[in-house]
N, C-alpha and C positions, 0 to 999 in steps of 0.2 A: 623031172620032177625035184630030186635031190638038188640042182642049180638053183631052180624057181627059189625054192625053199631060204636056201645061202642066203640069196638073194634079196629075198622078203626080210629075214634078218638082220642081213645089213642094212638095209634100208631102214628098218624100224629101230637099230640102234645108231644111227646119225640123225637120226629124226629125236630120239629121246636125248641126246647130247647136245641137240641144238636148242631144246625146250629146255633142259636142265640149265647150260650155260646162262639163258636166255631169261630164265628166273631169277640167277645166283647174281647176275648182271643188275637187274633192276630192282631186286632186294637192296643191294649196295647202295645204287643212285635214289632210293627212298631215305637214306639214312644222312647224306652226304649235304653241304650245300646249293642251290641248284646251279643250272646253268644250260648250255646248248643238249639238245637231246643225241645221245650218243648213236650210232647204226650197232647191228649186232658185230661181236666179235672186232669192228673196225672202228669203235667209239666214232670222235672226230676227227681221225687220222686225212678222212680226205673230204672234211668240210673247210674251206678255203676262205670262211668269214671268222674260222674261229683258229686256226695253226695256219704258222707259229703265232703263239699269244701276243708276243712283243707286236706284232705288228697288228694284232686286232683288241690290245687291252682296251682303247679308249671307248668302244661301243658295246665289249661284253660290260663292260664296270656300268655304264649306261644303262644295262638292260638287267644284268644282272647283282647289280650290288657291290662293294670291294670284295666280297670273300663269294665265289665260284666256283666249280668244278666244271672242270674238261677232261675229256678220255680218251688216254694213250693208248688203243686200241680199246679190249677189257677190264685195262688197270686207270681207276681215277686220278686225278690230281688237284689236289685243292690249292687255287690261285690267290695268291693276300696282294691286296692293291691298296696304295695309299698310307701315307705316314702314318696314322692313328694306328691301322688295323697291321703292321708290318712291326711296329714299336714294339707293340700290345706282344704279339704272337712271338717273335726274336727274344726280346728282353726279359719283359712282364713273364712271359712262360718260356723261359728258354729252354728248361728241362726236357718238358713236353713234346717242342718244337727244335729237339737238338740230337733227332736221329738222321741216320743216313740211309738212303734207300739202295737196294741192290741195280747196280745199272751195268747191265748184261754184257754190253762191248767194251765199257770199263773193266769189268773182271775179266774179260778174257785176256784183255792185252795185258793185264797185270795178274796172269794167271793165278786167280783166285782172288779172295779179299785178304788183299796186303794194303801194305801203303798207309798212309796219312787220308786216305780219303775212305777209307774203310768200313764197313758198317756194323764191326764189331765194338762196341763201345767201351772194354775196356783196353783192348789194344789201340784202339783211337784215341785214348785220352793219354796212354803211355807212351808213344811215338811222339805225338803233338807235344807234350812236356818236356819230354827228354830233345826234341828238335828246336824247340824256341830256348832252352836253356842252351843247348850248343850255339844255336848263331848269335845269341848274346855274349857268349863268351868268348865267340871271335867278332865282337863290333857290332854286332845290329843295332840301329839306332843311339850308337858311340860315336866320338871323336876319330876312332881306329879306322870305323867304316866309313866315315865321312870321307877318310885322307882316299882309303881304297876308290870312291867313286870319283871323286876329284881328280886322279890321275889319271882313271878311266876316262874321262870326259877329257883332258886334257889332249889324251892318245884319238879320240876320235875327231876334233877339232882340228888336228895334227892332219889325218888321214881325210877329212874333207875337205881339208887347205891344200893338197897334192893334186885335186883335181885338176886343181884351176879353170873351172868354169865348163870341163868336160861332161858330158851323162855319165849320172852317177845314182846308185842304189840307195841313196839313203836310208830306206827301212832296213835292206841288211846291214848296214854299219852301225844303225841302231842297234837292231836285234845283238850282234856279237859284243857290242860295249855292255848293254845290262848282261848278258849272258857272263860277258865275264868278270860283273862284279859276283856273283855268283858262284861260277868255276874257282876263284881267288879265297871263297869260304868253305865247296864244297871238294873240291879236288887240290886242293895249294897251289895253283898256276892259273894264267891267263891262256889263251890261246890269239895268235893273231889275226890280221883282219881279214887274210886272204886264207886262212887255213880249210881246206876244203873238207875235214870231216867234222867240224864244229858246222861248217854250213849246212852238212846233210845231216848233221842228227837235229838241227833246227829245223829243219823241211821236212822231215819224218813228226815232229812234235806239232810242229803247224797242219800236216794234216790231217793228224787223228782231232785235232782242237774243232777244226773246220769239219770233221766228217761226225764228231761227237755232239755239234750243235745244228746238223743242218737235218733236213727230212728223213733222207736217207736213215740217219743215225739212229733218228727216233724207232723208225720200223726195224733196225738192227734188237734196239733195247725192247718192242713190243713182240717180237719174234724172233727170238735169239734161238730157238732149235731147228726155226727154217732158215735163216740168213746162211751159216756154214755152208749150205749145200747147191748155194745161189751164186755166182758169178757177182762182180763187182770190185769196190774200192778197198772195201774191207779188205779183201783177200791179199791187196799189195800192202796195205797198214800194216795188219797182222804179221805179215813177214819180214817190214823194217823193223818192228818193233822187237824181233827175235837179233837183228842185227845189233840195235841199241842197246837190249840187255846185255848182250855178248861183251860189248865195248866199254860198259859199267862193270861188268863182271871182271874184267880182265883189269881194270883200273883198281877194283876194289884187292884182286889174288897180287897186285904191283904192290898197295899200300902196305897190304898183311908183311907181306916180305920185307919190307924195311921199313916197318913199326918202331916209334920208340916212344915207349911208355910215359917216359920224362916229357915227353915234348910232340903231343899232337900236333899235328900239322893243319889239320881242320877236319872238316865235318865225319870225313869216312873214316881218317882214325881214332875218331872219338867214339864213333858206332861200333868199330872192331875191341875197341877196348872195353866197353859195356857188353857187347857178346860175350867176352871172355867171360864177363862176372856171372853172366847168367846162364854158364854153361848146367847149370843143374836144376833149371827151369824147365821144367815139362811141355809149359805152353810155347818154349819157343818164340816169341816176339822181334828177339833181337837177331835173327835167321840173318843168314846174306842175301836170300831171295828176299828180306823185306828192305834190308837195305839199299837191293837194288831199285825194288819198286819206290823207296823214299825219296833216291837220289833223283829218279826220273820224275817225278812229281814235283819236285823243290824247282827244276826245269821249267819244268811245263807252267807251272803259276808263276814262279819268279820272270821267267826272262817273256815269256809273248805277251802277258797281260802288261805287263809296264811297258815294252815296246811296242804294244799298240798302241797305248795311250800319248806317248811321245809322238807317233806319228800323225795323229788326230790335232796335237797341241800345235804342230809344224803348218799341217792344213791349216785350222783356224788363224794361225799369227799369219798366213799369206794370204785367205780369204777375208781379212778384218786389219788391213796395214795400218790405221788408226790404232790399233791396242795395242800394236808389235811396236811402233813405233813409241807408246807410251812405255811399255814393258822397257826397251832398249832403252830409254833416259832414263828409267828408274835406276836399271844395274848401272849404267857410266856414272851417276851421283852416288851411289853405294858402294859399290865396287871398286868402279876405276877400268885401267888398262893393266895394268901392273900385275892382277891374280885374278884367278876364277873365284865367281861365287861361292861361298860355302856356308855351312848351316847356322853358321853367328849372324848372317846376313840377314836372315829371314825376317827378322823379326823389323827390320829396318827399309823391306822391301815389302809392303802390304800387298802394293799393286799387282805384282807379279806373281803372288801366294793366291791372292784375291781370282786372279786369268786361266790360274791352273783349276782352280779348285771347281771354276764354271765351266774348263772344258770337261770335266769329268761331270758335273750334274747333269750338263746337255746331249749325252749321249743318250738316246730314245731306244736304244736296241738292248738297254741294261737289262739282263735280267738274271737271277741266279743261273750261275752256271752247272751247279750240283746242287741239287734241289735237295730240302732236308725232307726228315719222317719220324710222324708222331711215334711218341715212344711208347705211348699208351692211351687207352680210351680218354678223348681230352674237351671239356667243356670250355667252347670258345664262340662269345660274340651270337649265344643262341645257339649253337650247335655243336651236337655229341658226335665230332670226328673219330672215327672207329681207330686204334693203335696199329701203325703200319699203312696207313695213308699217306702218300707221297705229298709235299707242301712246297709250292714254289713262291717267293716273291718278286713281286715286279718291279725290283726299283727304279724304273723308268717313272713307275707313276708315282711312287716317294719323290721324287725330284722334281718333277710337274704340280706335283699337288699343289692347287691354289689356294688352300690353306694355309700352305706354309711358305709359300715363292709370292712374293709379286712381279705379275708378271712373268710366270712360269715361263710360256714360249719366247722370252727374249732373251736372248744372250746379251747377259749383265752383270760384266764381274761384281758392279754394285750389291750384287745380292751378298758377297764376301764383306763388304766394308761398312762399316756404322758410320755416323755423320760429321766424325771429324777425320776420316779416310783411313782407316785404321783395321786392320783385319780381322775380322767376328766371324766364327765356328756356328755352323747354323746345325741344331739335331737333326734335320731332316735330312741331312748327306749323309750316305751310306753306300760308298764306291766300292766298300769292302767285304759287304752284308754285314752283321752282327749278329750279338750273342755267340755263343759257344762254339759255333762252326762257322764261325767271322774267320777271314783271313790270316792265316798264322805268320805272312810276311809283309803285315803292312806298315811296320818300322819300316823297314827296307825298303819297301816301293814310295814312301811317302819319302825319305830320302835321298831317291836316288831319281824320281819326278823331279825336283826341285834343284838336284845340281846340273842334270844333264842339260834340262831345259835352259836353266842361265847361263851356263857355258855354252849351248849352241847360239841362244838371243845376242848374248855378248859378242859373237865372234862372226854373225852371219846376218843376212838380212833374205826371207826366204818370200818367194813370190809363187804364184798357182803359173800353169802353162795351159796352150789349149783352150777345150772348152769347160776347164774347169774352174775359170775364172767367175764362170756364171750360177755356177752351182750354189743351193745352197748350205750351209754347214752340214743338216744331218744327210745330204749326199754324200756328202764328201767324206763322213764317216763311214757310212754303207758301203763305198765305193773300195773304201783302203781296205774293208775289215778280211783280214786273213786272204786276201787274196793274190796271186802270183803276179809280178809287174811291177814295171816301176812306177812310183808314184807322180802325178802331175805336176811336180815342184822344179825349181830352180831354186839356187841361191847365192848370193854375192856376199861376199870376203866386205867384212867392214872394216873402217880405218878409223880407230878408237883414238 
């Protein structure tokens, strides 16, 4: 009798929980922009015609308009599409859409709410301001940094030239080259192209980003209390990050022992000096743990995204040889053979600059890697979006907005050229996002893209191999994105 009563009470509690959760979820739904009907607890997670948003955004926009809601389990996410809507949110309502939601897997990896992507407004503002100032002090956006990138570009060209036509993992070497630019600023030194320590660190970061944007990563963020008890890739990644944190910590300790207050060598030195000045601050923003996470995030953001773009750029050049030839002709005319391209050449190379911008625009999978969050109840285009709502801007819908681009589905560098053939900026070009949470490394990334791309096209001609010759650019982008394995590329040394 007692067992039956206990069972009945348990059943009633479960039933109450389901009814209460369901009412709570559908009350939220009534306050949000329209969207696909979510399933109880699971939201739209199992609905392949909804998620991932980047693959379904066109039909979702057609049905629900440029502002719609999808459900990541029981949590809503408002998706913004098209230039006017995204610009209105990120620029015209920058403060209201300037928060950062908590991503449980990211917090687990970061040992809590730490680093440049933390959701705590005061800490984020302080760390971002310090990081931008320090990077500028070490040359970001200046001639000194341009020289560093040029030197690394020469190292990359020489490393590729030594292969003499043998099989060669271009992507691996590009990642090391891009990482070395950041290493020189953060650690004060660079790594050899065959350094296994750096290669392992890059592998860890690549695995993390791949998991974070994957379906399984989304499941982790929806059900963070369950996932730690289940087997899966997340266990390996978390173990790898313990190793990565230990490595960065060792470097920090080495810097601390050799720190010269009169001559700081790099970002770590500057952070340690700032930490000592802030010792009396009870909030401890400049702790050693924060430093480790900031260094980690700088590498993830500054190494993988830039190297992935350069990978895409080489694939596009191989797929469109007539455009590759035109870029090379411009490089030969403006730069010649006795030096590699510099930032001062960009004005005189409008076509090359336009090609780089068009390659970025043409990435249909581009959706903000880290979503935003409303910082207060926000009136926006006829909706009252509650405070703390996750916001995701679909940048592909901005870059393919037919109201902003002539024939957006066509790959055409002319999108960034005026009638005289000179480069023109476009307001609807937002590859680094916009507003207060825009990428802090944009200036460095733009510099790296132009200088590495220019040096590679000056010295090599790229060709597709195998069945890749018949694939369209979208497929080439998708096939190469953060996946192991060699690129379907071969390259031939040019005689200039």
